[in-house]
C-alpha positions in Angstrom: 52.8 11.7 23.7 49.6 10.6 22.0 47.7 7.4 22.8 46.7 5.4 19.8 43.2 4.0 19.9 42.9 0.2 19.8 42.3 -1.2 16.3 38.8 -2.4 17.0 37.8 1.0 18.2 39.2 2.6 15.0 37.4 0.1 12.8 34.2 0.6 14.7 34.4 4.4 14.4 35.2 4.1 10.7 32.2 1.9 10.1 30.0 4.3 12.1 31.2 7.2 10.0 30.5 5.3 6.8 27.0 4.4 8.0 26.3 8.0 8.8 27.6 9.2 5.5 25.5 6.6 3.6 22.4 7.6 5.6 22.9 11.2 4.7 23.5 10.4 1.1 20.3 8.3 0.9 18.4 11.1 2.6 19.7 13.7 0.2 18.8 11.5 -2.8 15.3 11.1 -1.5 14.8 14.8 -1.0 16.4 16.2 -4.1 14.2 18.0 -6.6 11.3 18.3 -4.1 9.7 21.7 -3.4 7.7 22.6 -0.3 4.0 21.8 -0.8 1.8 24.8 -1.6 -1.8 25.0 -0.4 -4.5 24.9 -3.0 -5.7 28.4 -3.9 -9.0 29.2 -2.1 -12.1 29.4 -4.2 -10.6 27.8 -7.2 -13.0 27.5 -10.1 -14.3 24.0 -11.0 -12.6 22.4 -13.9 -14.2 23.0 -17.3 -15.3 20.3 -19.7 -12.2 20.4 -21.8 -10.0 19.9 -18.7 -12.1 16.9 -17.5 -12.0 15.4 -21.0 -8.2 15.8 -21.1 -7.9 14.2 -17.7 -10.1 11.2 -18.7 -7.9 10.7 -21.8 -4.8 10.8 -19.6 -6.3 8.3 -17.2 -6.8 6.0 -20.1 -3.3 6.6 -21.4 -1.9 5.6 -18.0 -4.4 2.7 -17.6 -5.2 3.9 -14.1 -8.3 1.9 -13.9 -6.4 -1.3 -14.9 -4.6 -1.4 -11.5 -7.0 0.7 -9.4 -10.2 -1.3 -10.1 -10.7 -4.7 -8.4 -12.4 -7.4 -10.3 -16.2 -6.9 -9.9 -15.5 -3.6 -7.9 -16.2 0.0 -8.5 -14.0 1.8 -11.1 -10.9 3.5 -9.6 -11.9 2.4 -6.0 -8.8 0.3 -5.6 -8.5 -3.0 -3.8 -6.9 -5.0 -6.6 -4.0 -7.2 -5.5 -0.8 -7.3 -7.5 1.7 -10.1 -6.8 5.4 -9.2 -6.7 8.5 -11.1 -5.7 8.4 -9.2 -2.4 4.8 -9.9 -1.5 1.4 -8.5 -2.6 0.5 -4.8 -3.0 -3.0 -3.5 -3.1 -3.9 -0.6 -5.3 -5.4 2.5 -3.6 -8.7 4.2 -3.8 -8.5 7.0 -6.3 -12.1 8.3 -5.9 -12.8 11.5 -4.0 -14.2 9.8 -1.0 -12.4 10.5 2.3 -11.2 6.8 2.2 -9.5 7.6 -1.1 -8.2 11.0 -2.4 -11.0 13.0 -0.7 -8.7 14.6 1.8 -5.8 15.1 -0.6 -4.8 18.4 -2.2 -3.7 19.0 -5.8 -0.2 19.6 -4.6 -0.1 16.3 -2.7 -1.3 14.5 -5.8 1.4 16.1 -7.9 4.0 15.1 -5.3 2.7 11.5 -5.5 3.2 11.5 -9.2 6.5 13.3 -9.3 8.2 12.0 -6.1 6.3 8.9 -5.0 5.0 10.2 -1.6 1.6 9.8 0.0 -0.3 12.8 1.4 1.4 12.4 4.7 4.9 12.3 3.1 5.5 8.6 3.5 7.2 6.9 0.5 4.9 4.9 -1.8 5.9 1.4 -3.0 7.3 1.5 -6.5 4.6 -0.7 -7.8 3.0 2.7 -8.2 5.2 3.7 -11.1 6.2 7.2 -10.0 9.6 6.5 -11.6 7.7 7.2 -14.9 5.0 9.6 -13.7 7.7 12.0 -12.6 7.8 13.0 -16.3 4.2 14.2 -16.3 3.8 17.9 -16.9 2.1 20.2 -14.4 -0.8 20.8 -16.8 -1.4 17.0 -17.3 -1.1 16.3 -13.6 -3.7 18.9 -12.8 -6.0 17.7 -15.6 -5.7 14.1 -14.3 -6.4 15.4 -10.8 -9.5 17.2 -11.9 -10.8 14.1 -13.6 -10.3 11.9 -10.5 -12.0 14.5 -8.4 -15.0 14.3 -10.7 -15.6 10.6 -10.2 -18.4 9.3 -8.0 -16.9 8.9 -4.4 -16.7 5.3 -3.3 -16.2 4.4 0.4 -13.6 1.7 0.4 -10.6 1.8 2.8 -7.2 1.1 1.4 -5.9 -2.4 2.2 -2.4 -2.6 3.7 0.3 -4.1 1.5 1.3 -7.7 2.4 5.0 -7.3 1.8 7.7 -9.3 3.5 10.1 -7.6 5.8 12.1 -5.4 5.2 10.5 -4.4 1.8 7.6 -2.6 3.4 9.7 -0.4 5.7 10.3 3.2 4.9 14.1 2.6 5.2 14.1 0.0 2.5 11.9 2.1 0.2 14.3 5.0 0.7 17.3 2.9 -0.3 15.4 1.6 -3.4 14.4 5.1 -4.3 18.0 6.3 -3.9 19.2 3.5 -6.2 16.5 3.7 -9.0 14.7 7.0 -9.0 15.6 10.2 -10.7 13.1 13.0 -10.4 12.1 15.2 -13.4 11.4 14.8 -17.1 14.6 13.0 -17.9 16.1 12.2 -21.3 13.9 10.4 -23.8 16.9 9.6 -26.0 15.4 11.3 -29.0 17.6 12.7 -31.8 18.1 16.4 -32.1 15.2 18.1 -34.0 12.8 15.2 -33.3 9.3 15.9 -34.6 6.5 17.0 -32.2 4.8 13.7 -32.9 7.8 11.7 -31.9 8.3 13.8 -28.8 4.6 13.3 -27.9 4.9 9.6 -28.3 8.1 9.4 -26.2 6.3 11.5 -23.5 3.4 9.0 -23.4 5.5 5.9 -23.6 8.0 6.9 -20.9 5.6 8.8 -18.7 1.9 8.0 -18.1 2.1 4.9 -20.4 5.0 3.5 -18.2 5.5 0.9 -20.9 9.0 -0.2 -19.7 7.5 -1.0 -16.2 6.2 -4.2 -17.7 8.1 -4.6 -21.0 11.6 -4.2 -19.6 13.3 -6.7 -17.3 13.7 -5.9 -13.6 16.7 -6.5 -11.4 16.9 -8.5 -8.2 15.6 -5.5 -6.2 12.8 -4.7 -8.7 14.5 -1.8 -10.5 13.3 -1.6 -14.1 15.3 -0.7 -17.2 14.4 1.6 -20.0 12.3 0.7 -23.0 15.5 0.5 -25.0 16.6 -2.4 -22.8 13.4 -4.4 -23.4 14.4 -6.5 -26.3 13.7 -9.7 -24.4 10.4 -8.6 -22.9 9.6 -9.5 -19.3 7.4 -11.6 -17.1 5.6 -10.4 -14.0 6.4 -12.9 -11.2 3.3 -14.7 -10.0 1.3 -13.8 -13.1 0.6 -16.1 -16.1 1.5 -13.7 -18.9 4.5 -12.4 -20.7 5.1 -8.8 -21.6 6.7 -9.2 -25.1 9.4 -7.0 -26.4 8.3 -3.8 -28.0 11.5 -3.5 -30.1 12.3 -7.0 -31.3 10.7 -7.6 -34.7 10.6 -11.4 -34.0 8.0 -10.9 -31.3 5.2 -8.4 -32.0 7.0 -6.7 -35.0 6.2 -3.2 -33.8 8.4 -1.7 -36.6 6.3 -3.5 -39.3 2.9 -2.4 -38.1 0.9 0.3 -39.7 0.5 3.3 -37.5 -3.2 3.5 -38.4 -3.8 -0.2 -37.5 
């Protein structure tokens, strides 16, 4: 004769099993695609002029200085506040000072771009658009790293984000990442046989340029759509500007512009 557990026990056990399964799924989604960090090779040769020039170009393409330079502050030294519906985030110091990227390795920098993790493995807030930077190639990531390492070091400690609970917790960031982040180059939606020029444009728009981060609407949890979904443009909460549509000819008329203009 078997004894049947009370209903509230069975319900509780079912809920506990569901929570465990959900936690395991979120953990798996947060770790997929990541490879173990490899140490930088000892005695690596300094970057040559061509690599530094390419890194500087990529930094401009990604507008890194736009977020990582406070008004009146040193270039790339961070400190700029960005208002979001969840509180304020403060851009980090990208200079090679120990208060910035000075103690980072190239592998840690690539992981930040591709997987949204800090040097210590903690999840970064998605105001840093790693959802787009995950498309950046290894060669471009290393060139960008070389350029940032060549900057004058600026001692300026990173300011903690002023986010409301629970948005600053690692658990909340992990759930957001599981919902909205897919690592890897992804699909640019280009037709078969697209020209090299078109492929290059899509790579910049969807990667370092992260155009849809501003020009596509965001959901209630801050997840952004794709550039194809940006017909209505978007506004940045707390800011007095509109990111217009890049596809609707009634707004900026991108399709009617001369490519040389």
